[in-house]
C-alpha positions in Angstrom: 264.5 36.5 241.4 264.4 40.1 242.5 265.4 41.0 246.0 262.0 42.5 247.0 260.1 39.4 245.9 262.7 37.0 247.5 262.4 39.0 250.7 258.6 38.9 250.6 258.7 35.2 250.1 261.2 34.7 252.9 259.1 37.0 255.3 255.9 35.0 254.5 257.7 31.7 255.0 258.9 32.9 258.4 255.5 34.2 259.3 254.0 30.9 258.2 256.3 29.1 260.6 256.3 31.6 263.5 253.1 33.6 263.1 250.2 33.3 265.5 247.7 30.5 265.0 244.9 32.9 264.0 247.0 34.2 261.1 248.7 31.0 260.0 246.3 30.2 257.2 246.5 33.8 255.9 250.3 33.7 255.8 250.4 30.2 254.2 247.9 31.3 251.5 249.8 34.6 250.8 253.1 32.7 250.6 251.6 30.1 248.2 249.9 32.8 246.0 253.1 34.8 245.7 255.1 31.7 244.9 252.6 30.8 242.2 252.8 34.3 240.7 256.6 34.1 240.6 256.5 30.7 239.0 254.0 31.8 236.4 256.1 34.9 235.5 259.3 32.8 235.3 257.5 30.2 233.1 256.2 32.9 230.8 259.7 34.3 230.5 261.1 30.9 229.7 258.5 30.3 227.1 259.4 33.6 225.4 263.1 32.5 225.4 262.2 29.1 224.1 260.2 30.6 221.3 263.0 33.0 220.6 260.5 35.8 220.6 261.1 39.4 221.4 258.7 40.6 224.1 256.1 43.1 222.9 253.8 45.5 224.6 251.2 42.7 224.7 253.7 40.5 226.6 254.3 43.3 229.1 250.5 43.5 229.6 250.3 39.7 230.1 253.1 39.8 232.7 251.4 42.7 234.5 248.2 40.6 234.5 250.1 37.5 235.8 251.4 39.8 238.7 247.9 40.9 239.4 248.7 44.5 238.6 246.3 44.7 235.6 242.7 43.8 236.0 241.5 44.1 232.4 242.4 41.3 230.1 244.8 42.1 227.3 243.1 43.0 224.0 245.3 40.6 222.0 247.0 37.3 222.6 250.6 37.3 224.0 253.5 36.6 221.6 254.0 33.0 222.8 250.3 32.2 222.2 250.5 33.7 218.7 253.6 31.5 217.8 252.0 28.4 219.2 248.7 29.0 217.3 250.6 29.5 214.0 
């Protein structure tokens, strides 16, 4: 895991434990959502490795969407989905 993401998860976990009561739910939700994004990206990476597929531009778009950095859906299916459908 990259250092910035690991640091963000660690900071949110600490805030969840030590933050004020008014913000506790906010920190817990943010921590869980970031952990879910990290898990989804790691699972997608593992599925590409398992399928022995080279990532394409569509895969890049899919990962950007998983990270919440792309709001429009990809115009074509990711590589792993194509291999599974075949």
